[in-house]
C-alpha positions in Angstrom: 93.7 34.8 66.0 94.2 37.1 69.0 94.3 40.9 68.6 97.6 42.3 70.0 96.6 45.5 71.8 100.3 46.7 71.9 102.3 48.1 74.5 100.2 49.7 77.3 101.3 53.0 79.0 101.7 52.6 82.8 98.8 54.6 84.5 101.3 56.6 86.5 103.0 57.9 83.4 99.8 59.1 81.9 99.0 61.1 85.3 102.7 62.4 85.1 102.2 63.7 81.4 98.8 65.4 82.6 100.4 67.1 85.4 103.2 68.4 83.3 101.0 69.7 80.8 98.9 71.3 83.4 101.8 73.0 85.1 103.1 74.2 81.5 99.6 75.7 80.8 99.5 77.4 84.4 103.0 78.7 83.5 101.8 80.0 80.1 98.7 81.7 81.5 100.8 83.4 84.3 103.3 84.6 81.7 100.3 86.1 79.8 98.9 87.8 82.5 102.4 89.2 83.7 102.9 90.5 80.2 99.3 92.2 80.0 100.0 93.8 83.6 103.3 95.2 82.3 101.9 96.4 79.3 99.0 98.2 81.0 101.4 99.6 83.7 103.6 100.9 80.9 100.6 102.4 79.3 99.5 104.1 82.4 103.1 105.2 83.4 103.5 106.9 79.8 99.9 108.6 80.1 100.9 109.9 83.6 104.4 111.2 82.3 102.5 113.1 79.4 100.0 114.6 81.7 102.9 115.4 84.2 104.8 117.1 81.5 101.9 119.1 80.6 100.5 120.1 83.9 103.6 119.7 86.3 101.9 117.3 88.7 101.7 113.6 89.2 98.2 113.0 88.5 97.8 109.7 90.3 99.6 110.8 93.8 97.7 114.0 93.5 94.3 112.2 93.2 95.2 109.9 96.1 96.1 112.7 98.5 93.3 114.8 97.5 90.5 112.1 98.2 92.2 111.4 101.4 92.1 115.0 102.6 88.6 115.5 101.2 87.3 112.4 103.0 88.7 113.9 106.3 86.8 117.1 105.5 83.6 115.6 104.6 83.5 113.3 107.7 84.4 116.2 110.1 81.9 118.6 108.2 78.9 116.3 108.4 79.3 114.6 111.9 81.5 116.5 114.2 82.0 120.6 113.5 84.4 121.0 116.2 86.7 118.1 114.4 86.5 120.4 111.3 87.9 123.2 113.4 90.8 121.2 114.7 91.6 120.0 111.2 91.3 123.5 110.0 93.8 124.7 112.7 96.5 121.9 111.7 96.1 122.9 107.9 96.3 126.7 108.7 99.2 126.3 110.8 101.2 124.4 108.1 100.2 126.6 105.5 101.3 129.7 107.5 104.5 128.2 108.3 105.2 127.0 104.8 104.5 130.7 103.4 106.7 132.1 106.2 109.5 129.6 105.0 108.9 130.7 101.4 109.2 134.4 102.5 112.4 133.7 104.5 114.1 132.0 101.5 113.4 135.2 99.5 115.2 137.2 102.3 112.5 138.1 104.5 113.0 137.5 108.2 109.5 136.5 109.2 109.5 135.2 112.7 108.0 131.6 112.5 106.8 131.1 116.0 104.6 133.9 116.5 103.3 133.3 112.8 102.2 129.8 114.0 100.8 130.8 117.3 98.7 133.5 115.7 97.5 131.2 113.1 96.3 128.6 115.6 94.6 131.4 117.6 92.6 133.0 114.9 90.7 129.9 113.7 89.2 128.9 117.1 88.4 132.4 118.0 86.4 132.5 114.7 84.7 129.1 115.7 83.6 130.0 119.3 83.3 133.6 119.3 82.1 134.6 115.8 83.4 137.4 113.8 84.2 139.5 117.0 86.6 137.0 118.1 88.1 136.7 114.5 88.8 140.3 114.1 90.2 140.6 117.7 92.4 137.5 117.3 93.7 138.7 113.8 94.7 142.2 115.2 96.3 140.7 118.2 98.2 138.2 116.1 99.6 141.0 113.8 100.6 142.9 116.7 102.4 140.0 118.3 104.3 139.2 115.1 105.3 142.8 114.7 106.5 143.2 118.4 108.5 139.9 118.0 110.2 141.1 115.1 111.2 144.6 116.8 112.4 142.8 119.8 114.7 140.6 117.5 116.5 143.7 116.8 118.2 143.3 120.3 120.1 140.5 118.8 123.1 141.9 116.7 122.7 139.3 113.9 119.1 140.7 113.4 119.8 144.2 113.3 119.0 145.6 109.9 117.8 149.0 108.3 114.1 150.1 109.3 113.0 149.5 105.7 114.1 145.8 105.9 112.2 145.4 109.3 109.0 146.9 107.9 109.3 144.5 104.9 109.7 141.6 107.4 106.7 142.9 109.4 104.7 143.2 106.1 105.5 139.5 105.3 104.0 138.7 108.6 100.9 140.7 107.9 100.5 139.2 104.5 100.5 135.7 106.1 97.9 136.7 108.7 95.7 138.4 106.2 96.0 136.4 103.0 96.2 132.8 104.8 94.9 132.9 108.5 92.1 135.4 107.9 90.6 134.1 104.9 90.9 130.6 105.9 89.1 131.4 109.2 86.0 132.4 107.1 85.4 128.7 106.5 85.3 127.8 110.2 83.2 130.9 110.8 80.7 129.7 108.3 80.6 126.0 109.7 79.8 127.5 113.1 76.8 129.1 111.7 73.3 127.3 111.6 73.4 124.8 108.7 76.7 126.5 107.9 78.3 123.2 107.4 76.1 122.5 104.4 77.0 125.9 102.8 80.8 125.0 103.4 80.6 121.9 101.9 78.9 123.4 99.0 81.4 126.0 98.1 84.1 123.3 98.7 82.5 121.2 96.0 82.2 124.1 93.8 85.8 125.0 94.2 86.6 121.3 93.4 84.4 121.3 90.4 86.0 124.4 89.2 89.5 123.2 89.4 88.6 119.7 87.9 86.7 121.2 85.1 89.4 123.9 84.2 92.1 121.0 84.4 90.2 118.9 82.2 88.9 121.3 79.8 92.5 123.2 79.6 94.2 119.6 79.1 91.8 118.8 76.4 91.1 121.9 74.5 93.3 124.8 75.9 94.8 126.8 73.5 94.3 130.6 74.4 96.2 131.6 77.7 94.4 133.9 80.2 97.6 135.4 81.8 100.6 134.0 80.7 102.8 136.4 82.6 101.5 134.9 85.8 100.1 131.6 85.2 101.2 130.2 81.7 99.1 126.9 82.0 95.7 128.7 82.6 93.5 128.9 79.6 90.2 130.7 78.5 89.0 127.3 77.4 89.7 125.9 81.1 88.0 129.0 82.5 84.9 128.3 80.3 84.8 124.6 81.3 84.9 125.6 84.8 82.3 128.1 84.6 80.0 125.7 83.1 80.6 123.2 85.8 80.2 125.6 88.6 76.8 127.1 87.4 75.4 123.3 86.8 76.9 122.2 90.2 75.6 125.5 91.9 72.0 124.9 90.8 72.1 121.1 91.8 73.5 122.3 95.4 71.0 125.0 95.7 68.0 122.8 95.0 68.7 119.5 96.8 71.3 120.7 99.6 70.8 124.3 100.5 67.0 124.7 100.0 67.5 127.7 97.8 66.0 128.8 94.5 67.9 127.7 91.2 69.1 131.1 90.6 70.9 131.5 93.9 72.8 128.4 93.0 73.7 129.7 89.5 74.9 133.0 91.5 76.7 131.0 94.0 78.6 129.0 91.2 79.6 132.3 89.6 80.9 133.9 92.6 82.9 131.1 93.8 84.2 130.8 90.0 85.5 134.4 90.3 87.0 133.9 93.8 88.7 130.6 93.2 90.2 132.0 89.8 91.5 135.0 91.6 92.8 133.0 94.5 94.8 130.8 92.0 96.2 133.7 90.1 97.0 135.6 93.3 99.0 132.7 94.7 100.7 132.3 91.3 101.9 135.9 91.5 103.3 135.3 94.8 105.3 132.4 93.7 106.4 134.3 90.6 107.6 137.1 92.7 109.4 134.6 95.2 110.9 132.8 92.1 109.4 129.3 93.1 107.3 126.7 91.3 105.5 125.2 94.5 105.3 126.8 98.0 106.9 123.5 99.4 106.9 119.7 98.7 105.0 118.7 101.8 102.0 117.4 99.6 103.5 114.9 96.9 101.7 115.6 93.5 100.3 118.9 95.0 103.2 120.9 95.9 102.5 122.7 99.2 99.4 123.4 101.4 98.8 126.8 99.9 99.0 125.2 96.4 95.7 123.4 97.3 94.2 126.3 99.5 95.0 128.9 96.9 91.4 128.7 95.4 89.6 127.9 98.7 91.0 131.0 100.6 89.0 133.7 99.0 86.1 131.5 98.0 85.5 130.9 101.8 84.9 134.6 102.5 82.8 134.9 99.4 80.7 132.0 100.7 80.4 133.4 104.2 79.1 136.6 102.6 76.3 134.8 100.4 75.5 132.9 103.5 74.6 136.1 105.2 72.6 137.4 102.3 70.6 134.5 101.5 70.5 132.0 104.5 
């Protein structure tokens, strides 16, 4: 007898079935990956929404912008000091204009052109002519803003009582002293011997203080520091910032500044106090103006002053410590 093997499938049908199974498997795997990506994205969006609801900031966007600005600062500090000065001119000019616009929305007729001209004059004067140039440019800038506002009285639409004019001049004075003058200390410090390392150190301390305060406040914050000025600032956040500043200050003093450990601890405490004061001062200004952010020019951060509030007084404090210890 002869065994009957039965019907034999054509080879091309087997290959077709194999390809169909492969395509089905690929489609199934692709669908699984897409579901996982969508689930992960939904989780990230939900987490970001919770953080934004708690802090009022878009964390992802704020982080990306912060890293970009920080990278520019780092490159300019380490490699080309004059590039840092140019970058500072741009940032200070935008910050001064931002505060002038905020004051104008609040009813103060602060002239913008002399504010910007004065801002871009003080920073290079501090860089090239040290403290003497810094003070001279500051005084000339304040005088320039004051004279400009007085000349504006020749235009009928700008004629107001003397009390209002003095308030407008006072707004220009605030911008020059609070923004331009304090910011120029960073450039003044960079221009000194090894000043770029002290500048980098105080910037790292400010970043450490902000980051630690943010993380500790978000995780453990219960007791408000000054709810009438800054409702989201807590003592737990301040404690986290203090610990971070002391540790980072000691590390920077030993390995970057060539100073004893106690100088680093003192450096950290001083910057902690200065940064906290700067943060609260800007919050008080915004509260008086009735605004949440100075502007929306930096998505996720608010405005330039919202990022520089802790840096401004810290720059002056760092320069003073440099003069004492370096």
